[in-house]
BALOVEX-684822 format. One record per residue (C-alpha): residue in one letter; x, y, z. Coordinates in steps of 0.5 Angstrom, whole numbers, padded with zeros to 4 digits, always signed. Last residue first. Example, Ala and Ser with C-alpha at 12.3 -4.5 7.8 and 13.67 -1.06 7.14 Angstrom:
// BALOVEX-684822
S+0027-0002+0014 A+0025-0009+0016 
***
This chain:
// BALOVEX-684822
X-0346-0040-0012 X-0352-0035-0014 X-0356-0030-0010 X-0362-0026-0011 X-0367-0032-0011 X-0364-0035-0005 X-0364-0029-0001 X-0371-0027-0003 X-0373-0034-0001 X-0370-0033+0006 X-0373-0027+0007 X-0380-0030+0005 X-0378-0036+0011 X-0377-0030+0016 X-0384-0028+0015 X-0385-0020+0014 X-0389-0018+0020 X-0386-0012+0022 X-0381-0015+0027 X-0379-0020+0022 X-0377-0014+0018 X-0373-0011+0024 X-0370-0017+0025 X-0367-0018+0018 X-0364-0011+0018 X-0360-0013+0025 X-0361-0013+0032 X-0366-0007+0032 X-0364-0001+0035 X-0356-0003+0035 X-0356-0006+0029 X-0360-0001+0025 X-0355+0004+0028 X-0349+0000+0026 X-0353+0000+0019 X-0353+0008+0019 X-0346+0009+0021 X-0344+0004+0015 X-0348+0009+0011 X-0345+0015+0013 X-0338+0013+0014 X-0337+0011+0007 X-0339+0019+0005 X-0344+0021+0000 X-0344+0029-0002 X-0350+0033-0002 X-0351+0034+0006 X-0343+0036+0006 X-0345+0041+0001 X-0350+0044+0006 X-0357+0045+0002 X-0359+0051-0001 X-0356+0050-0008 X-0361+0044-0008 X-0367+0048-0008 X-0365+0053-0013 X-0363+0047-0018 X-0370+0044-0016 X-0373+0051-0019 X-0369+0051-0025 X-0371+0044-0027 X-0369+0043-0034 X-0362+0047-0035 X-0360+0047-0028 X-0362+0040-0027 X-0358+0037-0033 X-0352+0040-0031 X-0353+0037-0024 X-0354+0030-0026 X-0348+0030-0030 X-0344+0033-0025 X-0347+0029-0019 X-0347+0022-0022 X-0340+0020-0019 X-0342+0022-0012 X-0347+0017-0013 X-0342+0011-0013 X-0341+0013-0005 X-0346+0008-0003 X-0344+0002-0007 X-0337+0003-0004 X-0340+0003+0003 X-0344-0003+0001 X-0337-0007+0000 X-0334-0004+0006 X-0340-0007+0010 X-0340-0014+0008 X-0346-0017+0003 X-0350-0021+0007 X-0356-0021+0003 X-0360-0017+0008 X-0354-0013+0009 X-0355-0012+0001 X-0362-0010+0002 X-0361-0005+0008 X-0356-0002+0004 X-0360-0001-0002 X-0366+0001+0002 X-0362+0007+0006 X-0358+0009-0001 X-0365+0010-0004 X-0368+0014+0001 X-0361+0018+0001 X-0358+0018-0006 X-0362+0016-0012 X-0363+0023-0013 X-0371+0024-0013 X-0372+0017-0010 X-0372+0010-0013 X-0373+0003-0013 X-0373-0002-0019 X-0375-0009-0019 X-0374-0016-0023 X-0377-0019-0019 X-0384-0018-0016 X-0386-0025-0017 X-0388-0027-0010 X-0387-0021-0005 X-0380-0020-0003 X-0379-0013-0006 X-0386-0011-0004 X-0386-0013+0003 X-0379-0010+0003 X-0382-0003+0001 X-0387-0004+0007 X-0381-0005+0012 X-0378+0002+0010 X-0384+0005+0012 X-0385+0001+0019 X-0378+0002+0021 X-0379+0006+0027 X-0376+0012+0025 X-0372+0011+0018 X-0371+0018+0017 X-0368+0019+0024 X-0363+0013+0023 X-0361+0016+0016 X-0359+0023+0019 X-0356+0019+0025 X-0351+0016+0020 X-0345+0019+0022 X-0345+0022+0029 X-0340+0027+0030 X-0341+0030+0023 X-0348+0028+0022 X-0352+0031+0027 X-0352+0039+0024 X-0353+0036+0017 X-0360+0033+0019 X-0362+0039+0023 X-0360+0044+0018 X-0364+0040+0013 X-0370+0039+0017 X-0370+0047+0018 X-0369+0048+0011 X-0375+0043+0009 X-0380+0047+0014 X-0378+0054+0012 X-0379+0053+0004 X-0375+0058+0001 X-0373+0054-0005 X-0377+0049-0008 X-0377+0041-0006 X-0383+0042-0003 X-0385+0037+0003 X-0379+0034+0006 X-0381+0031+0012 X-0385+0025+0009 X-0380+0019+0010 X-0383+0012+0008 X-0386+0015+0002 X-0388+0008-0002 X-0392+0009-0008 X-0392+0003-0012 X-0392+0001-0020 X-0393-0006-0022 X-0390-0007-0029 X-0394-0008-0035 X-0392-0002-0039 X-0390+0003-0033 X-0386+0007-0038 X-0392+0009-0042 X-0396+0011-0037 X-0390+0015-0035 X-0386+0014-0028 X-0388+0020-0024 X-0389+0028-0024 X-0385+0034-0021 X-0389+0038-0017 X-0395+0033-0015 X-0390+0027-0015 X-0385+0031-0010 X-0392+0033-0006 X-0394+0026-0005 X-0387+0024-0002 X-0381+0020-0006 X-0380+0013-0005 X-0383+0010-0012 X-0382+0003-0012 X-0382+0000-0019 X-0384-0008-0020 X-0384-0013-0026 X-0378-0010-0030 X-0377-0013-0037 X-0370-0009-0037 X-0372-0008-0045 X-0378-0003-0042 X-0372+0002-0039 X-0368+0002-0045 X-0375+0004-0049 X-0377+0009-0044 X-0370+0012-0044 X-0370+0013-0052 X-0377+0017-0051 X-0374+0021-0045 X-0374+0019-0038 X-0375+0025-0033 X-0380+0022-0028 X-0376+0016-0027 X-0372+0019-0020 X-0366+0017-0018 X-0364+0009-0019 X-0363+0003-0015 X-0364-0004-0019 X-0365-0011-0017 X-0366-0017-0021 X-0361-0016-0027 X-0355-0019-0024 X-0355-0024-0019 X-0351-0022-0012 X-0346-0027-0011 X-0344-0033-0006 X-0339-0034-0002 X-0342-0034+0005 X-0340-0027+0007 X-0343-0024+0000 X-0340-0022-0006 X-0343-0016-0010 X-0344-0017-0018 X-0352-0015-0018 X-0354-0008-0015 X-0356-0006-0022 X-0355+0002-0022 X-0359+0008-0025 X-0356+0014-0022 X-0356+0019-0028 X-0363+0019-0031 X-0364+0024-0037 X-0361+0020-0043 X-0360+0014-0040 X-0354+0009-0039 X-0353+0004-0033 
***
């Protein structure tokens, strides 16, 4: 969806499911960070009629770069759910951050999706996101991180899997982030030079989305938990609520 300073805001609608239904348009969105929204962007954002916004970034990311403005929040319910806290400061030279990125990038070539499996941990943090998404009156909703790639990509993949969308379609959705990099990179270089310098330190393979990464992640979720649905049920989200969520999100 077109915004001036938000580059990876996408509707998850339109995808077919294995049981012949289709994900509804206008119900659930994935995005990069919303703190950059301009005045014109905020008007377009408000027109979506969202009920819920879920910010997946860490507390330090919010502290350094801000969050969705009060004007942007309007009447919606805003939630901060930092389910992965390894990234501390998105600024150049952070030893902890670079060590973590090195660890993740080294694990990825031979084991696609292992970096995301590491981020998922026991699944409790991600389950908190879904507890919000499947709550009564939560939709339409948007969830986002900084680039809308990794943490957002994980939640989007798990959501689509829960809705019984095939892996190849989930992978197609995941790699759409690649199409946003040029425009977002140019904006960040001009407006957020410290963040641009941090991004320059990340290995190129970690910034590119590949189909086998997200499919490998889902395979690891299934290996460890049985399925996305079983993971969520294990974290006390009732199966009945997940079924209501499916019915709300799907048509046909």
